[in-house]
C-alpha positions, 0 to 999 in steps of 0.5 A: 500500500502506498501512502502520500506523506505531506510535510509541514511545508507541503501542507502550507503550499497545497492548502490555500486559505481560500480553498480551505475556507470553501472546504470548511463551509462545505463540511460544516454545512454537511455536518448540519445535514447529518453527513458526518460523524465524530465523537468528542475529542479525547484528551490525555493529560499526564500530571507530570507531562510537559503538555497533553495529547488529543485524539480527534477521529472523524468520518464523512460520507459523500452523497454519490462519492467516496467516504473517508475516515480521518484521525488527528493525533496532536500534542499541545506543548505550551513550551514550544513557542519558546523553542521556535516551534508551534505548540501543536505537533502531530499527524493527520491520517486519512483512511479510505472509507470503504477499505480502511486503507491509509491513504495520506499522512499530513503534518498536523501543525500546518493543517490545524493552523490553516483550517482553524483560521479558515473556519474563523474566516467563514464565521466572519463572512457569515456573521460580521457586519458587511461594513466591518473595516477595523480588525483587532487580533489578540495574540501573536503566534502561529494562529495570529499569522494564519488568521491575518492571511485568512481574513484578508479576503473576507472584509476590506479592512482599513485598519488592523491592530495586533496586540500581544503581552510581549510587544516585540512579538506583535511587532514581528507579526506586523513586520512579517505581514506588511506588504505580504501577498495575501495579507490585509491591505489596510494599515497594520499596527501594534496596540499598547494594550488589548483594550486599545486594540479592541476599541472601536474594532468591528471584528475581534479575534482572540488567538491566545493561550490565556487562562484568564480573560484577555477580552472584556465586554465593556471594550466592545462596540455595538455590532462587533463580531468576536471569534474566540479561538485560542482556548480549547480546554475547560480550564482556559478562557479568553473572554469574560462571562459578560461577553458570553452573556451579552452576545448572540452565541454561535459555535462549531459544535454544541457538544464541544462547547458544553464540554470544552469551553471554559467561559461558557461553562463558567457563565452557566455556573455564575447564572449569567446564561441558562445553558445551551438555550443561549446558543443561537446556532452551530455555524454549520446550521447557519451555512445550511440555511436552517438557522439564522445568523446576525439578526440586527446590525447592533447586536454583538455576535460571538463565534466560539471555535473549539476545532472539530475532527471533520474540519481536519478531515476536510482540510486534509482531503483538500490539501491532498487533492491540491498536492497530488495535482501539483506533484507535492509530497512523498509517496511511501510504501507501508 
């Protein structure tokens, strides 16, 4: 059996943000129609380990086409940025849906970076006001860079402000993205504080590893759209609970939100929301046309992104198709 192996560089070359966003919109809408299956990810947290491991299996059937299984095995290593490495390290494996034969192995760090930002781009396109012109990004790591590229084509941003606790990190992002093909064409700058970055912003993206809120409701203007991306365990949160309570809340998965979103769970505990009744819809339901998105120009919309196995599956398939067409990657015999 021959398996295509795509390195980190291969994935980034093959998986373009626009194509990935199209794939994310399609798979999330398909999920809303019952065309996919996935359990909640399993997480192993050894008490003395330097990080933790997550396993994310998923399946997608294609009406009239080939089905596929996928498994992402990823280690989350908080100390990696200090080593010059992405905190996410692992593999995405694709399997034929009929025979179970492995067909491709991809670098999970690259897949995760591109598909996570692509989902945010889809959510922003659907939920943000059409006249959104100012973008604030809180965070300056791999996901900040991926999000700036992915959001460049969603709205005509005239101002883009980046904040990180270490200003040099934010400056590095701005310098790297300024004038780069595929980056936002508006003015890129760093902000001295998270509050200054968010003030007056139409779209806010949080891509941090914070365990306590970096964004507060009082900073947000009427009609803003927020995508909270960085915190994916119950112990971490980027938003205060007032933001959750005040927003029209959308998620990628209600099950993931219920089990993994720390600020959502805390808002329930504090009595600020009643629970899942506060969720307007999953993003896929909006894309499939079975639920409403933004209802009013002045309402605050919030997309809580946790990351789904079916997103990894669809991103991997998209990357493999493009890589095969371009002759990228290495075929190995198993």
